[in-house]
N, C-alpha and C positions, 0 to 999 in steps of 0.2 A: 748656257749649258750647265755651268757649275751650280746655278740656282736650281735648275730642274733636277739635277742629280741630288742636290741637298733635299729637295722635296721628296724624291723617291725614297731616299734613306730615312727621312723623317716618317714617311708613310709606313715603311717597313717596320721601323722601330715602334710606331704606334700600334701596328697589328701585333707585333711580338708582345708588347705590354698587355694588350687586351687578351692575347692567348694565355699569358702567364697568370693574369688575374682570374680568368675562367678556370684554368686548371687548378690553381690554388683553392678557389672557392668550392668547385665541385669536389675536389679531392678531400678538402677538410670536411665537407658535409658527408661524403661517402664513408670516410674513415670514422668520423664521430658516430654516425648512425650504427656502423658495424660494432664499435666498442659498446655503444648503448645496448644493442641487441644481444651482445655477448653477456652483459650483466643481467639482462632480463632472462636469458636462457638459463643461466646458472641459478638465478632465483627460482625460476619455474621448476627446474630439476630438483632443487632442494625441497620445494613443496611437494613434488611428486614422491621423492624418497620418504619424506615424513608421512605422507598419506599411505604409502605401501606398508611402512612400519606399523601405522595405526591398524591396518587390516590384520597383519600378522599377530599383533598383540591381542586381538580378540580371540585367538585360538587358546582355549583353556588347556588343551593337550600340550601345546608348546610350553606354556608357563610351568605345567607340572614337570615336564621333562627337563626344563632349565633348572627348576628348583632342585630336582634330584641329580643334576649334573649328569644326566643320561645321554652321553654323546652319541651312542648308537641310535637311540630313538630319535634324537634331533636330526641326525643325518638321514635316517630312513624317511622321516616325515617331510624333509625340506629339499631333498635332491631334485625332485620333480618341480617343486616350487621355484627353486633357483633357476632351473632350466627355462621355466616359463618367464620368470622375471628377466632373464638375459635376452631371450628371444623377443619379448614384447616391449621391454623398456630399456634394454642396453645395460642392465645392472651387471657389474663385473665382480662385486664383492658382497658376500653374505657371511657375517660372523655371529657367533654367540660367545660372550665372555662371562667368566665367573665374577662374583661381586668384588674380588680383589684385583680385577682387570687382567687376570691371566686368561689367555685365550682357551676356550673350551672346544670350539669347533670352527674351522674355516670350511664352510660348505663348498666354496669354489676351489678349495685346496684341501680336501679332507686328510691328505697324508701329512700335512704340516700341523703338528699338535703343540700346544703349550706356548710359553713365552709371554712375558709381561707386555701388555699393550700400553705403551707410554706416549701415545700421540696426544696432541693438545686437545683434540675434540673429546677423547675418552676421559682425560683428566678433568676437562670442563664439565662433562656429564656427571662425573663422580663428585666434583666439588659442589655443584648446584642442585643435584638430584633431578635435573630436568634434561630435556632433549638438547643436544649440542650439535652444531653443524659447521662445516667449513671445508676449504680446499687445502689438502696437505700434500707435501712433496714426499714421495716414497724413496726408499733407499736406492731404488734402481733408476731414479730420475724421472719417474712418471708422476703426473698430478692426478689426484683422485678427490672427487667431491664425496664427503663422508657425512652421514647422519647417524648419531649414536643416541639410543634411547634407553634410559634405565628401566628395568622391569621389576615391578613390585608385586609381592603377594600380600595384600592388605597394606601394612606399613613397612614390611620387611623387604629390603633389596635382595633380589635373588639372582641378579646378573644384568647383562647389557645385550641389547640387540643392535647390530650395526649393518647398514647398507652402504655400499660405495659404488661410484661410477667414474671410470677414467674419463677425463674431460677433453681429451684430444679430439674425439669425434665431434664434440660440441663445437670446439674451436674451428675444426675443418669445415663443418656444415655452415657456420656463420660466414666464413671467408668465401666458400663456394657460392653461397646465396648472393653475396655482394660482388663476386668476381675479383676477389683479392687473394693474395698469397700469404702464407703464415710460416713463422719460424719461432722456436722457443729455445732460449739459452739459459743455462743455470749457472750460478756462481759456484766455482769449485769448492768454496768454503762450506757450502751446504751439502756436499756429497762425500762419500767415501769412494776413492778411486776404484778399488778392486770390485766392490759390490756394484758400482755403476757400470763398469765395463762388462761384468757378467750379465747384468740386466739388459744392456743394449744388445749383447750377443743373443740372449734369449728372445728378444723382440725382433731380431733380424735387422738391426740398424748398425751403422758404422759407429765405432767407439774411439774417436780420435781425441784422446785426453790432451795432447800437447798442441793441438791446432791453434788455440788462443791462449793468451797469458793468464787470464783470470776466469774465463767462462768455458763451458763445454756446450756444444750444440746437441740437443736431444731430439729435435724434430724440425724438419724443414720441408715445405711443399715445393720449394725451388729446386731445380735440378743443379743449380750452381749457387753457392753461398760465398760472400766476400772472404778474401784471404785476411791474414792477421792485420796488415796495415789498414786495409779498408774497414775492417770491423772495428778497430780501435778508433778510427776517425768517426764512425757512425755513433759510437757509444760514449765518446769523450765529451763530458758536459762543459769543460772549460772552453770549448770551441763553439758553444751554442747548440750542441746536440744533446742527445740523451733525454732525460725526463723533464722536458720543459713545455709539454703540452703543445708542441709545434709539429707541423707537417714539413718534413725535410725532403729534399730532392737528392737522388743518388743514381749514379750510372754504374751498373753492375753487369759485367760480362757483355757489354754492348747493348744493354737494355736500360731504358729510362724508367725510374720508379719514383713515386711519391711514397714516403715512409713515415710511419708513426711508431714510436717505441714506448711501450707501457711497462712499468715495473710489475713484477709478479710477487704477490704476498701469500704466505700460507695462512692457516687459520689463526695462528698466534699473532699475526701482524708483522712477521719478520719478512723482509725483502729477500727473496731467494733467487731472483733471476729477472729476465726481460722477455717480453712478448713483442715480436716484430710483425707488423702488418704492412704489406707491400701493395701498392696500387700501380699497375703497369700503365704508363702514359706514353709509351713509345709510339703506338699506332696513332693516338690523337695528335702527338707532336709531328709525326711524319705527314699526316693528312694536312695539318695546317701549313707546314712548310711547302707542300706542293701547291696549295692554294695561293700561298704568298708569292711564289715565283711566277705563277700564271698571271696573278693580279699585277705584278710589277711590270710585266710586258704589255699590259693593256693600253698603254699610251700615256705620255706625259700630261697631255691636256686634261684627260679624265682624272689623272692623279692630282693635278692642281685643283680641279673643282672639288674632288672628294676631300682633299686635304683641307681646303678652306672650309668646307661644310663640317668636317670632323672637328676642326679647330673651334668653330662656333658651338657645336654640340658639346664638346668637352669643357668649354668655358662655362656653359650653362650647368652642366653636370657638376663641375667643380664648385660653382657658386651655390648650387643646391646642397652639396655635401657640407660646405662651410656653414650654410644657414642651419642645417640640421644639427651640425656639431655645436654651433653656438646655442641652439635651443636646448639640446641635451645637457650642455655645460651649465646653462642657467637652471635647468631642472635639477641637476645634481647638486648645485650650490644651494638651491632652495631646500632640497631634501636634507642636506647637511645641516642647515640652520635650524630645521625643525626636527632634528633626529630624536631629541628627548620626547617630544610630543608623539611622534610616530611610534617610538619604541613602547610607549605606554598604551597606545590605542590600536595600532595596526599590527597584523601578523606579517613581519617583514623577514625575508630570507635572501641573502646575497650569496651567489655561488660563482666560482670561476667557470671557464668555458668547458670544463670536464664534468661539471655538476658537483664539485666539492664545496661544501658550505664554508664561507669565510666570515659571515656576519649574520646574527639573528637578533630580533628585537625581544624586549622583555615579554611582550604579549605572546610571541612564538613559544618561548620557554614555558609560559604559564599554561597555554592551551595544550601543548604537546606533552607536558610533564617531564621533559628532559632539561637538564641544566645547560647553560651556554657551553660549558666545557665538553659535555657529552655530544653536542650537536656540531660544533665547529670541527672541521676536518673530516666529517662524515658526508654521506650522500643522502638525498631526500628519500631514498628507498627505505630508510629506517622508519619512516612514518607512513609509507605507502600501504594502502589496503588492497584487497582483492576485487574491489568494486569495478576497476577499469581494465580494459583489455590492453594487450601489448601494442596494438595499433593506435590506441588512444595516446599513449606516451610517445610513440614513434612520430605521429603527426605533430605533437606538441614540440618535440625536439627538432624536427625539420623546420618548423616555423621560426623558432627563436634562433637556431643556428644560422638561418639565412638573414637574420637581422630584423625580422618582423616581430611585432608585439603579439602575444598570445593571451587570450582570455578564455575562461571556462570555470566550471565547478568541479572540485576534486574532493573525494572522501579520503581522509587520513585516519590512522590509528595512533592514539596517544600511548605513552609508556605503560600506563596501567591497564591497557587493553580496550578502553572504550574508544568509540569512533567519533569523529567530528567532521563537518562539511565546511569548506571554505569556497568563497567566490574569489578566484585568483586572476591577477594580471601580471604577466611576466614580461619585463622590458629588457631587451638586449642593449648594453652600453658599448660604444665603440671608441677607439682611440683616434688620434688625428689622421691616421691613414685609412680609416674606415674599417678596421679590423675589430671584431667583437672581442671584448676583453673580460666581460662579466655579465651576469644576469641578475636583475633585481626583481624579486617576486613580492608583490603587494597583495595581501589577502585579507578578507573580512570573514568573520564567523557567521555562517548561515545555518548552523546545526538546528536551531529552533524551528526555522522555516521548513527544513527538510523533515524534521520529526513530525510537524503538523501534516505535511504532505503524506508521510508514511502512514500516519494514523488514519487519514481519510481513505487511503487505499486498503487498509486492513479491515475496515468496517464490513465490506462485502466478503473478504477472504475468510474471516472468522466463521461466518455462518456456514460456508462450504466445508470447512475443516473441522466441524464440531465434534465428530466422532473419531478423529485421528488421534490415537493415543500415543504416548511418548515412546512406547516400545515398538511402534510401527514407523519410527523415524527412518530406520534403515531401509524400509521399503519405499518411502516417498522421497527421501533425499537423494540428490545426485552426488553421492559420496564416493569414497574411494572404492567401496565394495563393488559398485556397478561398473567402475572403470577397470577394476582389477581382473575379473573373470577367472578367479583362481579355483581350479578344480571344483567347478560350481554345480555339480550334479548330485552329490550324495552327502548325507550327514555322516561324519566319520564314526560317531559313537554307535548309532543304531543301524546304519546301513540303509535307512529310508531315504527317499528323495528329499531334497531340502527346499527351502522357500522359493528360490528362483525357478527351479524346475516345476514346482507345483503351480506357481502363478502362470507360467507359460502354458502349461496343460489346461488350466482353468480358462485362460483366455481363448484357447482353441475350442473348448467345449461351448463357451458362450457364443462364439461365432457360428458354430454348427447348429446350436439350438435355435437361432434366428431363422434357419432355413428348414429344419425338420421338426420343430416344436418338441424337442426332446425334453423330458422331465428329469431334473437332477436336483440334488440338495448338497449343502455344505454343512459339516459338523465341526465346530471349533471346541477342542478339548483342553481343559486346564485341570491338572490333577491336584486335588486338595491335599494339604499338609506335606507336599513334596519337600518344601524348604525345611520342615521340621525333621524329616528323614535325613536330609543332608547335614543339618546342624548337629543332630543327636548321634547318628550312626556313621557319619563321614561321607565324603564325596564318592568314594568307591561304592558304597551302598546305594547312593543316589543314582550313580551311573548304571549299576546292576538293575535297579528298578526301572529305569528308562528302557533298558534293553529288553526286560520282561514285557513291558508295555508294547514295544514294537513287535515282539513275537506274537502277542495276542492279536494285534491288528492284522498281521500277515495271515494268521490262522483263521480268523473269523470273518474277514471281509471277503466279498466276492472278487473274482478275477477282473471284473469290469470296474471295480472301485479303485480308488487311489488314496493312499495315506502319505503324509509328509510330516517331518518334524520342523516346526518353525523356530525352535530355540527354547532352552530351559525345559520346562515340563509342558509346553504347548504343542499339540498335534492337531492337524487339520485333515479331515476325511472328505473326499468327494464321492458321493453316491450317484451313479449315472444309470440310465435306462430304467427309471422307475415307472411301474405301470400305474401307480396311484401316488398322490402326494402323501398319503398317510403312511406309505411304506417307509419313508424317511424317519418318521417319528417312531415307528415300530423298531427299526434297526437301532436307532439311538437308545431306546429303552433297553433293548437286548444288550447292547454294549455297556450300558450303565450297570446292569446286573452282573455282567461278567467282571467288570473292574471292581465290583464290591467284594470279590473274593480275595482272600489274603495272599500275599507273595512271601515266599521263604527266601530271606536274604541272610545267608550265613546261619546264625543261630536265632535270628529274629523273624517273627511273623509280622508283616506290615500290610495294612490295608490302605490302599490309595484310591479312594473314590474319585469320581470325575464330575466336574461341572461342565455341562455341554450347552453350547449355543447352536441353534439350528436355523438355517435360512434356506429357502428354495428359490428357484428362478421364476416363480410366479410374478415377481415384480419386474421382470424383463430388464435385468441389469445390463449396463453397457460396458463396465470396466470391472476387472477382477478385484481391484482394491476396494470398490464399493461393497462388493459381496462379503469380502473378508471383514471389512469394517462392521457391517451389520451383524455378522455371526459372532464377532468379538464382543459387540455390545450385548447380545443375548447371553453370551457366556458370563459376562460380568453380572448381569441380572440374576443368573442362576447362582452365582457365588453369594451375592448380597441377599438372596432369598433363602439361604440356609445350606447351600452347596449340595453335592450329590444328587443333581436333578437335571432335567432337560428343559430348556426354555426356548420357545419358538419366537423368533424376532417379529415384532409388529411395529406399526408406525408410531405407537405411543412411546416406544423406547427412543426413537429418533427425536420425537418432540421433547421427551425428558432430557435428552442430551443437549438439545438447543436451550432448554430452560436452565440446565446446569451451567451452560456457557454464559448465559445472560447473568445468572447469579454470581458467577465467577467475576465477570466484569464489574458488577456492583460491589462485590467484596473488595476488589482492588481499589476502587474509588473510596470505599469506607475506610480502609487501612490508610490510604493516602491522606484523607481529611482528618481522621483521628477523633471525630466527634460523634460517631454513631454507635459506639459501644458503651456498655455500662456493666458494672458488676452487681450481682445480687448475692446476698449472704444468708445461708441457711444454718441455724444453730446446731451445734453438736453438744449433747447433754450427758452428764454423768448419770448412769441409770440407777445407781444405788442411792444417791443423795439428791438427784434432780438439779445439781449445780450446772451452770453454764460453763462449758470448757472452752468453746471457741466457735469458729464458723468454717464452712466450706465456701470459697468464693466461686460463683458460677457466672459465666459471661452471658450476656444477652446482646442481640444486635437490633437496634431500633432503626429499621429501614424507613427512609422518608416517604416511600410510596407503598411498600408491601407490609408495613407495620413491623411487629416483633417477629423475628425469625429465630427459630429454635437452633440451638447449637448442633443438634443432630443433623440439621440440613446444611449448615455452612462449615462446621469444623472439618468434615472429611474433605471438602473442597480446599480449605486452607492447608490441610496436611499434604494433599496432592500437589498443590502449586508452590508450597514453601512459604506461603503467607503466614503460616502458623508461627514462624519464628518471630515476626514483628508483633503479631497479636499476643503471643505468649509473653514477650518482653513487656507489653503494656499491662497485661494482667498481673504479672509479677510485681511491677513497680506500684501499680494502683493498690493492690492488696497489701503490700508491705507498708506503704505510706499510711493506709487507713488503720491497720492494726497498731502501728506505732503511735498514731494520734490518739486512739482510744486508750492504749496502755499508759500513756503519759498522764492520763486523768484517773487511773485506777491505782489502788493500793497494791503493794508488792505481792500480797497473797491473793489478789484478784486478777492478776494478769491473764489475758486471753491469747489464744493462738488462732491463726488462720491457715487453711490448707488451700493450695492452688493446684489445679490439674496440669500435668506436664505430658506432652505427647512424645512419642518415640522420635519424631523429627527434631524436636528441641534437644533431646538428650544426645542425638548424633551431631548437633551443631557444636563446633569447637569453642564457641564463645559462651556456652550456657553456664559453665561453672563461674566464669568471670562475672556474668550478669547477676547471678544469685548473690555472690559475695559483694558485688557493688551495691545492690539493694540493701543488704544487711548493714554495710558500713555507712551508706548515705542516710538511712533512717534510724540508725542506732538500735537495731533489733538485738534482743537477747536470745541465747540459745533456746530452741523449742518454740519460738513465737511464729515461725514461718515453716509450715510443713509442705512437702511435695508429694502429690498423689499421682501414682502411675498405675496402669493396668497390668495384670499379670502377664498378658500376652506380649507386652512391651519387653519385659525381662526375658521371656522364653524365646522370642524371635531373634534377639541379638545379645545373648547373655555375655559373650566375650567382651563386648564394648561397654554395655550398660552397667554391669555389676561393678567393675572397678570405679566408674564415675559415681555411682550411688554410694559406694564406700567412702569416697572422698567427701561427698556432700554430707554424709552422716557424721564423719569425723569433724566437720566444721560446725556441727550442732544443728543441722536441719533434719527433723524427723522424716523418715521415708514411709509413706503410706501406700499399701497395695490395695487398689480400688477394684470393685466388682469381683472379688474372689469367689470362685465356684462356677464361673461361666467360661473360663478359658482352658488352658492346657496344663496348668500346674497341678500337682498333686500335693496332698498333705505332707508326704514324705520328703518333698523337695524344698519345703519352706526353710529348713535350717541352712540351706546354701545361699539364701538371699539376704541382703542387708536390710531387713524389714523391721520397723518399730511398731507399726500399726497395721492391722488387717481389717479391711472393710468388707463385711459379708454382703454379697449381692442381694438386692431387694427381692429378687425372684424367690428366695428362700423365706424372707421375712414377712412379706405382705400376706401370705396365706398361712402363717404359723398358727393363727388362732382357729383356722378351719381344717388344717391338715397337720395333726400332731405328729405324724410320722417323720416330718421334716425336722422336728425338734431334736431328734437323735443325731441327725446330720449336723445341725448347727452346734449341738453340744460337743460333738467330736472336734469340730473346728476350734471352738473356744478353748476346749481342754488342751488340745495339742499346742495352740498358740500360747496358752498360759505357761505350759511346760517349757516352751522355747523363749519365754520372756517377752512375748509379743502381745500387745493389747489389741482389743477387738472393738469394732464399731459396727452396729447393725443398721443398715440403710433401709428406708422405706417403712418405718414404723407408723401405723395409722390408728392404733387402738390401745387402750389400757391393758387389754388381755395379752397383747403381744409384749408389752413392757414387762408385765408380770412373769411371763414365760422366760424372757431373756434374763431377768434378774435371778431366776431360779438356777440358771446355768452359768452365772458369773460372767456375763457379757459386760464389758467395761462401759462403753458409751453407746448412745443411740442417736439417730438422726431421721427425721421424717415429718410428715404433715401433722402428726399427733402433737409435736412440739411447736412447729411453726413452718410455714411455707417460706421459700426464698424471699428475702426482703431487700429493698433498696438500701443504700448506705444510710440515708436519713432515718428510715424506719428501724434499721438495725441498731443505730446509735440510741434511739429511744428505748429499744429492747434492752440494750446493754446497761443503760444507766437507771432504768426502772429496776432491773435485776440488782444493780449495785445498791440502790436505795433500799431494796428489800433486805439485802444482806446486812446493811448498816443498821436497819431497824431491828432485825433479829438479834444482832450483836448487842444492841442497847437493851 
């Protein structure tokens, strides 16, 4: 009987052990997943706040009001915005701060004004000049997730925009989702008692400051929370509790709990309290105990059989565990012996069971761009990209926390912003008791393979997206604007419908037209010289012009038509119920004439002609975006054809766009290879003496299949894509190296110069000045040997930035040449305000000078004024001796054109140079 009793007790003890293991394992997984989900939720909310700020920052009216520190205007514009943000996204704080971090407006508390905002996130944004984010403890004991964004007007800081969200709802939602309870305690040292008690009272919570010795309870979903003795026992780390990554058991007020305690840190990394997560296991324990008692009374014979069977099974399980432990131990030993090799070749990361990085390999540091000190102690979230869903990481976490190996492909971001792909294997390591103690992740770089796969996918996508321009990215992208839905019906400046409303209306018209064969047309307007009005008369004048344009549309369009502002100076008109397709062209021509009339803006009369692209539904469009795309393409054709005209879209434009896309791909390949470009050199000659002064360097593209491609065809593409930066650097270095080589072989009084053409995109590049100085120093150029040619429109379009840069270049000894003068927007009276050394008169005046003597007076005016200003002149396009004589008579300094020589290769130019030198030496002898 004693033996049977012993067996019963043993059986009961075995069942209790199994129960404890099951509860511990399931509790650990449940609590770990909850903590992981909490981190992901906070990360997602941070991204949402940043996206919402991105949308707010697009509002030019907001920036103007912030710059003017117009608190009333900011409040009027954003009260409704804040209400929408609070209802849709749970946003609890919306601030505007002055550049000195003094609060300008709390939209959520408009009555509270001023005060220096000295939070860590705000100081971080001030220090870095970039967005800063983090969770911060408020004076009332509440936690708020904050995102602070500096706001700039060009390069000038005009203030800060801050969004915040109290995170208690996020914590509560995570716990409710997983069936858990939550409590938050804050260290008294992080709070001011009076402000905390007042805050708790305002929030309707108990404010018992003296309940615990060191902490105060600010939130608890439990109806009962431990008294002082129980609380001290739970949080006392000397007894094995507290922040040890363990799951503890606690009996509180008659309920059995599994408990995890996580430290709470604010944005500065300071520990300010503890987060308690409780898992109620009372019901599970009670259910098991009931089963245990029923099973104990089932009979000793059955217990003996089951005990024997269980003994055999447990022995096998134990043997298997020991075998796996031995195998893992051998694997760990082998990895330890080969650590140096692994660190050099594999991307290795070791974390503890909470995901905190404890070891990284050299290869990990190399591919991520972070140092070992920056990585250790952090979480892998610092390299996580947006490629994978929350469920992806949740499944991975469940797999490894259960002790199983996980494999898969992961996309990460490096410190410098570029992404890379890895093939990852994550191995859980266990201690002698079978408890997971750490995770070892072994990864290999598969970025090149992924890039090849991406390029294959993009081959077909590129053709479909041929006509989608950069400014339509907001229409196509699934960005923050589409999610935001912020007051999305009306353009604030003009009162016209905006893009979203127009596209919705166009979609409805398209659907109806498939049923009733309705004729309609789309007109895409872009107003010529609008930017010039903005830059010369100011943004207020530009806004007034846009409002005048809107009034004209309302006045002259039919009630059945619709007009919308798409942004900037772009307007779109939908003409419906057309009796004939020609009616659309008639209306467009009428509007063209109307907009050719001047507008009175203050004391100025301004003419803002329009370039109009027209497309009808004869092509049976399926999607609004396709119709907008084609109308936009026709509008650009109108601008390129001389502006102030109507162009009807045809298939040739689509074919041209595809051709341009193909040429762009070839241009990228040519820039990458670096062996398809060459420079041609056209002489610049002194008109009075015939002496060679120098050359203009002209780029040519030798395409392996298309032959020689004119700069007129590929330079605009290079400027649009930014490839002009790399091409310009090559031209600059090649020309500088060539002129230095020639001048080393010439006498001091025979030195030549070379001019290179510089685009506006290059002048706006921050490294351009450094590139020019580097060429000068590398090739030992003397002042005046390298000239920079720019067009007059380049200066006029962005004078505030370009003119100071040109002054710096001129001070360093580089002559500044204004090319194509007479075809742009500059006038003779404005020349004195530009840092110009040489003026090149456009060939449109020079080529016909021998046939149209009336132009001689124009050219003479240019040369005369230039001479008075100390500016030398070059006549382009000289093709006859008669033109040379005419130019000599009006004191034009230099000439350039086919009369002297066509552009030559470097070898032919060298022969030209040294034949000229030989002639000079002969004349001197």
